[in-house]
C-alpha positions as CSV (number, residue, x, y, z in Angstrom):
1,X,30.7,-27.8,38.5
2,X,34.0,-30.2,38.5
3,X,37.2,-28.9,37.5
4,X,36.9,-30.4,34.3
5,X,33.5,-29.5,33.1
6,X,34.6,-25.8,33.5
7,X,35.2,-23.9,30.2
8,X,38.9,-22.8,29.5
9,X,38.8,-19.4,30.7
10,X,37.5,-20.5,33.7
11,X,39.8,-23.2,34.5
12,X,42.7,-21.4,33.5
13,X,41.6,-18.1,36.2
14,X,41.0,-21.2,39.1
15,X,44.3,-22.4,38.4
16,X,46.5,-19.3,38.6
17,X,44.3,-16.6,40.5
18,X,45.4,-17.8,43.9
19,X,49.3,-17.6,42.8
20,X,48.9,-13.5,42.4
21,X,48.9,-13.0,46.3
22,X,51.8,-15.7,46.7
23,X,53.6,-13.8,43.7
24,X,53.2,-10.3,45.5
25,X,54.8,-11.4,49.0
26,X,57.6,-13.5,47.4
27,X,58.7,-11.0,44.9
28,X,59.6,-8.8,48.0
29,X,56.7,-6.2,47.5
30,X,54.9,-6.8,50.8
31,X,58.0,-4.7,52.2
32,X,56.1,-1.8,50.5
33,X,54.7,1.1,52.8
34,X,51.1,-0.2,51.0
35,X,52.4,-3.9,51.0
36,X,49.7,-4.9,54.0
37,X,47.1,-3.6,52.3
38,X,47.6,-4.7,48.8
39,X,48.2,-7.9,50.1
40,X,44.9,-8.0,51.7
41,X,43.1,-7.0,48.7
42,X,44.6,-9.8,46.3
43,X,43.8,-12.3,48.9
44,X,40.0,-11.2,49.2
45,X,40.0,-10.8,45.6
46,X,41.7,-14.0,44.7
47,X,39.2,-15.8,47.3
48,X,35.9,-14.3,46.1
49,X,36.5,-15.1,42.3
50,X,37.5,-19.1,43.4
51,X,34.2,-18.7,45.4
52,X,31.5,-17.3,42.3
53,X,33.4,-19.7,40.0
54,X,33.5,-22.6,42.0
55,X,30.1,-21.9,43.8
56,X,29.3,-25.4,45.6
57,X,32.3,-27.0,45.3
58,X,34.4,-24.4,46.9
59,X,35.3,-26.5,50.2
60,X,35.9,-29.5,48.7
61,X,39.6,-29.1,49.6
62,X,38.7,-29.3,53.4
63,X,38.3,-33.0,52.6
64,X,42.1,-33.5,52.8
65,X,43.2,-33.7,56.3
66,X,45.9,-31.2,55.7
67,X,43.8,-28.7,54.7
68,X,41.0,-29.3,57.4
69,X,43.9,-29.3,60.5
70,X,45.4,-26.0,59.4
71,X,41.9,-24.7,59.3
72,X,41.1,-25.8,62.8
73,X,44.1,-24.2,64.1
74,X,43.5,-20.9,62.6
75,X,39.7,-21.3,63.5
76,X,40.4,-21.8,67.0
77,X,43.2,-19.2,67.4
78,X,40.8,-16.3,65.7
79,X,37.6,-18.0,67.6
80,X,39.7,-16.8,71.2
81,X,41.1,-13.4,69.7
82,X,37.3,-12.8,69.0
83,X,36.5,-13.8,72.5
84,X,39.0,-11.5,74.1
85,X,37.9,-8.7,71.6
86,X,34.5,-8.9,73.1
87,X,35.9,-8.8,76.7
88,X,38.5,-6.1,76.8
89,X,39.5,-5.3,73.4
90,X,42.0,-7.0,71.0
91,X,43.7,-5.9,67.7
92,X,40.8,-6.2,65.0
93,X,43.0,-5.6,62.2
94,X,45.1,-8.3,62.8
95,X,41.8,-10.8,63.2
96,X,40.6,-9.6,60.0
97,X,43.2,-10.3,58.7
98,X,43.6,-14.1,59.7
99,X,40.1,-14.3,58.9
100,X,41.2,-12.9,55.1
101,X,43.7,-15.8,55.3
102,X,41.3,-18.4,56.5
103,X,39.1,-17.8,53.7
104,X,42.3,-18.1,51.2
105,X,43.0,-21.3,53.0
106,X,39.6,-22.8,52.2
107,X,38.9,-21.1,48.7
108,X,42.4,-22.1,46.9
109,X,42.7,-25.1,45.1
110,X,45.8,-27.0,44.6
111,X,49.2,-25.4,43.4
112,X,51.1,-27.6,40.6
113,X,53.2,-24.9,39.1
114,X,56.4,-24.7,41.2
115,X,58.4,-22.4,38.3
116,X,56.7,-19.3,39.3
117,X,57.4,-19.6,42.8
118,X,60.8,-20.2,42.2
119,X,61.5,-17.4,40.1
120,X,59.6,-15.1,42.7
121,X,61.7,-15.9,45.7
122,X,64.8,-15.0,43.6
123,X,63.4,-11.9,42.5
124,X,62.2,-11.2,46.0
125,X,65.8,-11.9,47.4
126,X,67.8,-10.2,45.4
127,X,65.1,-6.6,45.5
128,X,65.7,-6.9,48.7
129,X,69.4,-7.3,49.1
130,X,69.3,-4.4,46.7
131,X,67.0,-2.2,49.1
132,X,69.3,-3.1,51.9
133,X,72.6,-2.0,50.4
134,X,70.9,0.9,49.2
135,X,70.0,1.6,52.9
136,X,73.5,0.6,54.7
137,X,75.8,2.3,51.8
138,X,73.7,5.5,50.5
139,X,71.2,6.2,53.7
140,X,74.0,5.4,56.0
141,X,71.2,3.2,57.8
142,X,73.0,0.6,60.3
143,X,69.5,-1.5,61.1
144,X,68.2,-2.0,57.6
145,X,64.2,-2.3,57.6
146,X,63.6,-1.7,54.0
147,X,61.8,1.3,55.1
148,X,59.0,0.2,57.0
149,X,59.4,-2.4,59.9
150,X,62.4,-4.0,60.9
151,X,60.7,-7.3,62.2
152,X,58.6,-8.2,59.1
153,X,61.1,-7.4,56.9
154,X,63.7,-9.5,58.8
155,X,61.2,-12.3,59.0
156,X,60.7,-12.2,55.5
157,X,64.2,-12.7,54.3
158,X,64.3,-15.4,56.7
159,X,61.0,-17.1,54.9
160,X,62.8,-16.4,51.3
161,X,65.7,-18.1,52.7
162,X,63.9,-21.3,53.4
163,X,61.7,-21.0,50.3
164,X,65.3,-20.6,48.4
165,X,67.3,-23.6,50.3
166,X,64.8,-26.5,49.9
167,X,63.9,-25.4,46.2
168,X,67.6,-25.2,45.4
169,X,67.8,-29.1,46.7
170,X,65.1,-30.0,44.8
171,X,66.0,-28.1,41.5
172,X,67.7,-30.1,38.6
173,X,68.2,-27.6,36.8
174,X,71.8,-26.3,37.1
175,X,71.2,-22.4,36.1
176,X,67.9,-22.2,38.4
177,X,69.9,-24.5,41.1
178,X,72.8,-21.5,41.0
179,X,70.4,-18.5,41.1
180,X,68.7,-20.1,44.1
181,X,72.1,-20.3,46.1
182,X,72.9,-16.6,45.1
183,X,69.4,-15.8,46.4
184,X,70.0,-17.8,49.6
185,X,73.1,-16.1,50.3
186,X,71.3,-12.5,49.2
187,X,68.2,-13.2,51.7
188,X,70.8,-14.4,54.7
189,X,72.6,-10.8,53.8
190,X,69.4,-9.2,54.3
191,X,68.5,-11.4,57.5
192,X,72.3,-10.3,59.0
193,X,72.0,-6.3,58.1
194,X,68.5,-6.5,60.2
195,X,70.2,-6.7,63.8
196,X,67.5,-8.4,64.6
197,X,68.6,-11.2,67.2
198,X,65.2,-13.9,66.6
199,X,65.8,-13.8,63.0
200,X,69.6,-14.5,63.8
201,X,68.4,-17.3,66.3
202,X,66.7,-19.5,63.7
203,X,69.4,-19.6,60.9
204,X,71.3,-22.5,62.9
205,X,68.5,-24.3,63.8
206,X,67.1,-24.1,59.7
207,X,70.4,-25.6,58.7
208,X,70.2,-28.1,61.3
209,X,66.7,-29.3,59.7
210,X,68.2,-29.3,56.2
211,X,70.8,-31.9,57.6
212,X,68.3,-34.3,59.0
213,X,66.0,-33.8,55.6
214,X,68.9,-34.4,53.4
215,X,69.9,-37.5,55.5
216,X,66.5,-39.1,55.6
217,X,65.5,-38.4,51.8
218,X,68.8,-38.0,49.8
219,X,72.2,-39.8,49.2
220,X,75.4,-39.3,51.3
221,X,76.8,-37.2,48.3
222,X,73.9,-34.9,49.2
223,X,74.7,-35.0,52.4
224,X,78.1,-33.7,52.3
225,X,76.8,-31.0,50.1
226,X,74.4,-29.9,52.7
227,X,77.0,-29.6,55.0
228,X,79.2,-27.8,52.5
229,X,76.5,-25.2,51.7
230,X,76.1,-24.7,55.3
231,X,79.9,-23.7,56.0
232,X,80.1,-21.8,52.7
233,X,77.2,-19.7,54.1
234,X,78.5,-19.6,57.8
235,X,81.6,-18.5,56.4
236,X,80.4,-15.7,54.3
237,X,78.3,-14.6,57.0
238,X,81.5,-14.6,59.6
239,X,83.8,-13.2,57.0
240,X,81.6,-10.0,55.7
241,X,80.0,-9.3,59.2
242,X,82.5,-10.7,61.8
243,X,82.5,-6.8,63.4
244,X,78.5,-6.8,63.4
245,X,78.0,-10.3,64.7
246,X,80.6,-9.9,67.3
247,X,79.8,-6.5,68.5
248,X,76.0,-7.8,68.6
249,X,77.3,-10.9,70.8
250,X,79.5,-9.1,73.1
251,X,76.4,-6.7,73.6
252,X,74.1,-9.2,74.4
253,X,76.9,-10.9,77.1
254,X,77.7,-7.6,78.3
255,X,73.8,-6.7,79.1
256,X,73.2,-10.4,80.7
257,X,76.0,-9.5,83.4
258,X,74.8,-6.3,83.7
259,X,71.1,-7.4,84.4
260,X,72.2,-10.3,86.7
261,X,74.2,-7.3,88.6
262,X,71.0,-5.7,88.9
263,X,71.2,-3.3,86.6
264,X,67.8,-3.3,83.6
265,X,68.4,-0.5,82.0
266,X,70.3,-2.5,78.6
267,X,67.9,-3.5,75.7
268,X,68.1,-7.5,77.0
269,X,67.8,-5.8,80.9
270,X,64.7,-4.3,79.7
271,X,63.2,-7.5,78.3
272,X,64.3,-9.9,80.7
273,X,62.1,-7.1,83.4
274,X,59.4,-6.8,81.0
275,X,59.1,-10.7,81.3
276,X,59.3,-10.7,84.9
277,X,56.6,-7.8,84.8
278,X,54.1,-10.1,82.7
279,X,54.5,-13.0,84.7
280,X,53.3,-10.7,87.7
281,X,50.3,-9.6,85.9
282,X,49.5,-12.9,84.1
283,X,49.1,-14.1,87.8
284,X,46.2,-11.7,88.3
285,X,43.9,-12.9,85.6
286,X,45.5,-16.5,84.3
287,X,42.7,-17.7,82.0
288,X,41.4,-14.7,79.8
289,X,44.3,-12.0,80.2
290,X,44.0,-8.1,79.9
291,X,44.0,-7.5,76.7
292,X,45.7,-3.9,76.0
293,X,44.9,-3.1,79.9
294,X,47.8,-5.1,80.9
295,X,49.8,-1.7,80.2
296,X,47.8,0.0,82.7
297,X,48.9,-2.5,85.0
298,X,52.3,-2.4,84.3
299,X,51.9,1.5,85.3
300,X,50.8,0.6,88.7
301,X,53.6,-1.6,89.5
302,X,56.0,1.2,88.0
303,X,54.3,3.6,90.0
304,X,54.7,1.5,93.1
305,X,58.4,1.5,92.3
306,X,58.6,-2.2,91.5
307,X,59.8,-1.9,88.0
308,X,61.7,1.4,86.1
309,X,59.7,3.7,84.5
310,X,61.5,2.6,81.0
311,X,59.7,-0.3,80.5
312,X,56.3,1.9,79.7
313,X,58.6,3.3,76.8
314,X,58.1,-0.3,75.3
315,X,55.1,-1.1,73.2
316,X,54.7,-4.7,73.9
317,X,56.9,-7.4,75.5
318,X,59.1,-8.6,72.8
319,X,58.1,-12.4,73.2
320,X,55.0,-13.8,71.1
321,X,54.1,-16.0,74.1
322,X,54.7,-13.5,77.1
323,X,52.2,-10.9,75.1
324,X,49.6,-13.6,74.3
325,X,49.3,-14.6,78.1
326,X,48.9,-11.3,79.2
327,X,46.4,-10.0,76.4
328,X,44.6,-13.5,76.0
329,X,45.4,-15.3,78.7
330,X,46.0,-18.9,79.0
331,X,43.4,-19.7,76.5
332,X,45.1,-17.3,74.0
333,X,48.3,-19.5,74.8
334,X,46.7,-22.5,74.4
335,X,45.3,-21.2,71.1
336,X,48.6,-20.1,69.5
337,X,50.6,-23.3,70.5
338,X,47.4,-25.3,68.8
339,X,48.3,-23.2,65.9
340,X,52.0,-24.1,65.6
341,X,50.9,-27.6,66.5
342,X,48.4,-28.4,64.3
343,X,50.3,-26.1,61.1
344,X,52.9,-29.2,61.6
345,X,50.6,-31.8,61.8
346,X,48.7,-30.4,58.8
347,X,52.4,-30.0,56.7
348,X,52.6,-33.9,57.8
349,X,49.0,-35.2,56.6
350,X,49.6,-33.1,53.2
351,X,50.4,-35.1,50.1
352,X,53.2,-33.1,48.8
353,X,57.1,-34.0,48.7
354,X,59.2,-34.7,51.5
355,X,61.4,-31.7,50.3
356,X,58.1,-29.3,50.7
357,X,57.2,-30.8,53.8
358,X,60.6,-30.0,55.7
359,X,60.4,-26.2,54.1
360,X,57.2,-26.1,56.0
361,X,58.5,-27.5,59.0
362,X,60.8,-25.0,58.9
363,X,59.1,-22.0,58.3
364,X,57.0,-23.2,61.8
365,X,59.9,-23.7,63.7
366,X,61.2,-20.6,62.4
367,X,57.9,-18.6,63.5
368,X,58.1,-20.8,67.1
369,X,61.9,-19.3,67.8
370,X,61.6,-15.9,66.4
371,X,58.7,-15.5,68.5
372,X,61.0,-16.0,71.8
373,X,62.3,-12.7,71.0
374,X,59.4,-10.5,69.2
375,X,56.0,-10.9,67.9
376,X,55.5,-12.2,64.6
377,X,52.2,-12.7,64.5
378,X,51.2,-9.5,65.8
379,X,52.2,-8.0,62.4
380,X,50.4,-8.1,59.7
381,X,52.8,-9.1,56.9
382,X,54.6,-12.0,59.0
383,X,51.1,-13.3,59.9
384,X,50.4,-13.0,56.3
385,X,53.6,-14.6,55.2
386,X,53.1,-17.8,57.6
387,X,49.7,-18.6,56.5
388,X,50.2,-17.7,52.6
389,X,53.5,-19.9,52.9
390,X,52.1,-22.9,54.7
391,X,48.8,-23.0,52.4
392,X,50.9,-23.3,49.1
393,X,53.0,-25.6,50.8
394,X,50.1,-28.0,52.0
395,X,48.2,-27.4,48.8
396,X,51.3,-28.2,46.3
397,X,50.7,-31.1,44.4
398,X,54.0,-32.8,42.4
399,X,53.2,-33.4,38.8
400,X,52.4,-36.9,38.0
């Protein structure tokens, strides 16, 4: 059964059903207390409907190098996760979430509509800003998390920022371009209010990628516009949140100095101590890791007086690469790096526009940087945001 032979209602469903989980996440609903469950349900429902309607042709998009590359990268990552689950336990919920995203990647077809995504990221950015300001001004929350978790919230705002940024540069409608600019500022404000260092680290890098994109694919006027927008965003951020940013930078500088002086009770000091502890645990099982059993190893280190007891309070290693290394060993770390590498290759091989490709590159790089200070791929929502965003990007087809 081909797309041309489908009846009109079936064709309409096939062309639109895969947008539902994307819209739900991009309008900011991913951050609801039940957002994870609803996102999972929408991904499964969309995938099953496509399977039922397309039957034997459901794997047709796997013929494309981009879909094949991302599918291979994700499959290897999940296969190693299942292997370590069998050996010494792993997070089955995250593995199941990855399998759901793999099903969605394989079954979803090409995305021709961009307007609906544009409207979604604009609404999502403004919605999250409203929630953030409510928490800040009326609830008195110092670190904004939109009532769920600061990590998926913060990185969700980064993903929305990236979409707004590149969709703005590829938009000719002046009103929609302005809305994207306002939504970009809104998402950036949300990111700053999250007080998440990993998200902050990605912002200058993302604007650097933007400047490379405009230099390679646009004229000098557009390059100057990109520089001007980067300057405006930086100026707004510094003027509005100078105290918050300066405080965090001064705190970080002080904590590093304290750690170098032998004091590890600060936030950064504890993280550096965690990573040192994890290195010695990793050396005991460098191939397959220990799963969550590494925490028992850490307790032994504390009992022997090697590290302060406070490191046992932290539930993870605050670094994606370190966490994967001690739980899944070198196999897991290689599978993570393969996932990132094949994601970049899939974007490069896709037939989408240069604008969308750089959008995709920025998302992958943001996760790689964010992973230096936290564990984005060990949160369901950030895993969904990563894989569903890339599915849309590599399968987006510009109108002829």
